[in-house]
Structure formats: C-alpha cells, structure tokens
N, C-alpha and C positions, 0 to 999 in steps of 0.2 A: 181844283181837282174834283170833278163831278163823276160819280159812278151811277149809271142808270141801270136799274134792274127791277123787274116785277112791278112796274108802274111807279117806282120811287126814283127821285132825283136826290142822291145822297152826296152831301158836301164833305168830302174826306178831310178837308182842312179843318173842319169844325168837329170832327169825330174825336172824342176823348177816350172811348173804350171801343174795342173791336174784338169780338171773339166768336169762335164756333162753338156749337153745343148740339146736343141731341135732346129732343123732347120725348120723354118717356111717360108711360103710365105705370104707376106702381100702387097697388092697392086701391085702384079707382081714382087716384090723384095724379094730375099731370105736373111735371116739373122739367126744367131745363137742367141738364147735367153735362159734365165734361164728356168729350168724346172718349177719353181714356176709360172713365168709369163705365160708360155705356158698353164699351167693348168688353171690359172685364165681366160685366154682369149680363151679357147677351143671352145667357142660358135661362135667366129667370125674369127678364124684363122684355117688353116689346117697345122697340123704337118707333114712335109715331111719325117723326120727321127729323130732318137735320136742319139746323138754323144757323144763320150768320147774323149776329147782333151788332148794331151800330148805335152807340150812345153819344149824345152831344152835350150832356150836362157836365159841369165842372167835376173833377175827380172826387172832391170832398162832399159832393151833394148826392142825394139819392137820385138815381136815374129816373127821370120822368119823360124825357124826350128820346124815345127809342124807336128805331126802325128794325124790324125783324124780318129777314128774308127766309122763306121756308123752301126746303128741297126734299124731294122724295127719296133721294139716294145720296150716299156719301160722296160719290164721284162728282155729282153736280155741285155739291157744297165745295169740294176741293177746287173745282174749276172756277167758281166764283171767287174764292180766296186768291187764286192765282191771278185772276183778272184785276182784283183790287190791288194786289201787290205790284202788278205791272204799271197801273196808273200811278201809284205812289212813287215807284222807282223812276218813272219817266219825268216826274216833276222835280226831282231833286238834283 
C-alpha cells in the first residue's frame, strides 16, 4: 500500500503512527498540537499549517523516521486523510 503525496512515497504497511495535527506558533515557539486544541485556542494562536504525520518506527521507540505532509488549509488535510483511508480500505 503506497501513498504518493508531496514528492513522498509512503509505505502505509510500514506506518506505525498516523495522525493529523496543526502547527502553531505560541510565544515565538513552533509546536504540533491536536486539531481539537488548535480549534479551541484559535482566538489566541495562529495556525501556521495543517500536517499529516506518518511514523515508521516501532511503537515503543522514539520516532526518528517521520514523514510530515504540510497543508495550507484544513480541507486539504481532510482530503489527504480520506485518500489514505481509501487506500487502506481497498487493501483489506
């Protein structure tokens, strides 16, 4: 199961963690936060980008092998998540 996006060839069979997030700037520091937190705090933070994170390291390891896809809007992130879900559903 290969997902091609933004110049990456992502092997979904090797993916151990997959999650969406928002990249925000708070006090001059950048961080990835949950979409829910970003929406709750949207009055006081600025969302720099939406991201979809793919990790391939074992679950008990610190993630070092990570691919992060960046999106300018939440709708594009949701479409990418739908595309990944379709690929995964078609292979089962």
